[in-house]
FIBADREN-207867 format. One line per 10 residues: their letters; for each residue x, y, z of C-alpha. Coordinates in steps of 0.02 Angstrom, whole numbers, plus 50000, padded with zeros to 5 digits. Layout:
N
a = X/Y/Z | ...
This chain:
268
mtdavsttvp = 49150/49546/48381 | 49308/49615/48463 | 49464/49517/48502 | 49503/49497/48686 | 49670/49564/48745 | 49777/49417/48794 | 49897/49416/48939 | 50048/49308/48965 | 50062/49235/49139 | 50234/49159/49174
adpgdltglt = 50252/48977/49228 | 50286/49046/49401 | 50152/49181/49423 | 50249/49255/49568 | 50401/49285/49456 | 50424/49472/49425 | 50581/49458/49320 | 50586/49595/49189 | 50462/49706/49283 | 50499/49870/49370
alvtggasgi = 50420/49937/49529 | 50411/50095/49633 | 50362/50084/49818 | 50322/50243/49914 | 50361/50242/50099 | 50473/50095/50058 | 50611/50124/50184 | 50523/50050/50335 | 50379/49939/50392 | 50259/49871/50262
gaatarllaa = 50342/49971/50123 | 50515/49900/50157 | 50446/49723/50169 | 50357/49749/50003 | 50510/49820/49915 | 50615/49677/49981 | 50491/49545/49920 | 50467/49622/49748 | 50655/49627/49725 | 50672/49447/49785
rgarvavldr = 50547/49395/49653 | 50649/49474/49515 | 50583/49651/49496 | 50695/49804/49485 | 50632/49911/49628 | 50645/50095/49673 | 50602/50155/49848 | 50530/50329/49862 | 50539/50395/50040 | 50568/50558/50134
dpsgapegtl = 50715/50468/50215 | 50767/50326/50099 | 50916/50275/50203 | 50823/50119/50260 | 50785/50059/50084 | 50816/49871/50069 | 50980/49815/49994 | 50971/49797/49806 | 50837/49930/49784 | 50858/50106/49716
pvradvtsda = 50832/50239/49852 | 50748/50400/49794 | 50718/50545/49912 | 50548/50632/49899 | 50409/50702/50006 | 50237/50647/49945 | 50161/50812/50003 | 50257/50901/49863 | 50197/50878/49685 | 50362/50941/49616
dvraavesav = 50459/50820/49728 | 50351/50673/49675 | 50360/50711/49489 | 50549/50731/49495 | 50570/50571/49597 | 50460/50468/49482 | 50551/50530/49327 | 50719/50493/49409 | 50665/50318/49461 | 50590/50277/49291
gelgglnilv = 50748/50337/49206 | 50855/50223/49314 | 50737/50074/49304 | 50701/50091/49119 | 50511/50099/49139 | 50376/50066/49266 | 50257/49919/49281 | 50210/49921/49465 | 50168/50065/49581 | 50141/50030/49766
gnagigaigt = 50065/50181/49854 | 50111/50144/50033 | 50172/50307/50113 | 50058/50358/50255 | 50046/50413/50435 | 49933/50373/50581 | 49825/50480/50694 | 49744/50450/50862 | 49587/50529/50934 | 49401/50559/50915
vedntddewh = 49332/50691/50798 | 49352/50817/50940 | 49535/50783/50969 | 49624/50827/50806 | 49647/51006/50747 | 49611/51066/50571 | 49799/51070/50539 | 49812/50886/50588 | 49667/50842/50473 | 49750/50933/50328
rvldinvlgl = 49918/50850/50361 | 49852/50672/50373 | 49740/50688/50221 | 49881/50772/50124 | 49996/50623/50154 | 49875/50476/50157 | 49762/50527/50014 | 49840/50664/49909 | 50008/50576/49922 | 49932/50431/49825
vrtaraalph = 49854/50551/49700 | 50017/50641/49666 | 50115/50480/49644 | 49986/50400/49530 | 49971/50559/49426 | 50158/50557/49394 | 50167/50370/49364 | 50016/50341/49252 | 50096/50392/49085 | 50233/50264/49117
lrkaaaarpg = 50110/50130/49174 | 50008/50153/49014 | 50166/50124/48912 | 50203/49967/49012 | 50025/49903/48986 | 50038/49929/48799 | 50205/49840/48789 | 50159/49696/48905 | 49972/49674/48939 | 49935/49624/49117
sasithtcsi = 50095/49696/49189 | 50038/49870/49242 | 49964/49895/49414 | 49938/50014/49559 | 49916/49944/49734 | 49871/50054/49881 | 49901/50016/50064 | 49731/50049/50142 | 49673/49985/50312 | 49542/49890/50410
aataglpqra = 49499/50064/50472 | 49414/50095/50304 | 49285/49959/50335 | 49268/49944/50524 | 49229/50072/50657 | 49382/50082/50770 | 49386/50188/50928 | 49504/50336/50936 | 49538/50332/50749 | 49418/50460/50673
lysaskgavl = 49545/50553/50567 | 49644/50400/50517 | 49486/50306/50471 | 49423/50450/50365 | 49586/50454/50269 | 49584/50267/50237 | 49400/50269/50189 | 49450/50396/50057 | 49590/50279/49998 | 49465/50137/49975
sltlamaadh = 49348/50247/49873 | 49493/50318/49774 | 49551/50142/49732 | 49380/50095/49661 | 49365/50256/49560 | 49540/50238/49488 | 49507/50056/49443 | 49357/50111/49341 | 49452/50254/49260 | 49601/50153/49203
vregvrvncv = 49539/49975/49171 | 49525/50005/48983 | 49702/50072/48981 | 49765/49907/49050 | 49812/49977/49220 | 49741/49880/49368 | 49708/49968/49533 | 49682/49875/49698 | 49714/49898/49883 | 49764/49794/50033
npgtadtpwi = 49675/49820/50199 | 49793/49769/50340 | 49732/49745/50516 | 49843/49808/50655 | 50016/49771/50589 | 50176/49751/50687 | 50264/49904/50616 | 50372/50045/50685 | 50218/50157/50702 | 50132/50030/50814
grlldqaedp = 50294/50014/50911 | 50295/50201/50944 | 50111/50194/50993 | 50147/50057/51119 | 50295/50153/51189 | 50178/50298/51229 | 50052/50189/51321 | 50042/50188/51511 | 50055/49998/51507 | 50136/49944/51342
aaeraaldar = 50114/49758/51379 | 49928/49778/51414 | 49904/49887/51261 | 49990/49759/51150 | 49883/49620/51224 | 49727/49723/51183 | 49784/49750/51004 | 49822/49564/50985 | 49653/49515/51057 | 49547/49623/50942
qpmgrlvsae = 49603/49520/50792 | 49520/49348/50789 | 49685/49259/50757 | 49747/49333/50920 | 49902/49420/50856 | 49961/49569/50754 | 49981/49552/50567 | 50162/49550/50508 | 50230/49671/50379 | 50286/49522/50276
evaaaiayla = 50108/49453/50269 | 50044/49619/50202 | 50188/49627/50078 | 50141/49455/50011 | 49964/49517/49975 | 50030/49672/49888 | 50151/49568/49784 | 50008/49456/49728 | 49899/49602/49673 | 50046/49681/49583
spaaasvtga = 50096/49522/49492 | 50037/49448/49326 | 49951/49313/49431 | 49819/49445/49470 | 49798/49503/49290 | 49608/49490/49305 | 49597/49574/49476 | 49554/49759/49483 | 49447/49864/49599 | 49477/49739/49739
slavdggmqg = 49517/49765/49923 | 49608/49619/50001 | 49594/49608/50191 | 49750/49547/50283 | 49682/49569/50457 | 49676/49404/50550 | 49489/49394/50517 | 49448/49562/50595 | 49339/49624/50452 | 49224/49477/50430
lrlrpaeg = 49228/49363/50583 | 49117/49381/50736 | 49178/49254/50862 | 49089/49206/51022 | 49186/49246/51181 | 49314/49114/51221 | 49260/48997/51358 | 49363/49012/51516
């Protein structure tokens, strides 16, 4: 008979005091909201971003491009040195893409997959030795959370490349969870619906009728509105916290019901 590994969950399971975190793409949108929330809950937080000037106040800005393995390794080592360790990795850096399978060039495919998928791989590869140390020192404290998307589980029009990249993120999350569960490192992902972020803002600016386009995006989510960055951040913070010490290999939808609900048309 083997002894179970015990974990210590604080009286306030949302309390991250004493933990350290690294958020990629943390200078804007969902990443910035996540970094801000983790810090507010007591974690020491580093923000890794190609342009970290927007990193939330009280976080450590670290400049790095996730398409460069050397950049990522140097940034992670720098952040860990400043923070004194690493308990939480949030792999959030990513870009969007619009079009059918006929619309995006090979170069665009390589670029999006390099950032959205290999960016997570590079960051996790650099962070895992530190996360293992954290898991050994404080069981239940080490985690990786990826920002995935509703596009991984639902067929969305004009999103072939983006959906393929996020489908890969979902599968990567499950595989990593299996690989690292016995090391005490949990791996999960959050699947936002259409979130009110700077990227969506730029998309709306390019539309012929921005108001109509926004109304269409609102309407395709059963709750009738876009998801907020803060709502996604709250889900990430839960998965990263000791409160989720028994959660690994999970994908948490924050999508206004888009993944699972099939509503009848509203009566006029």
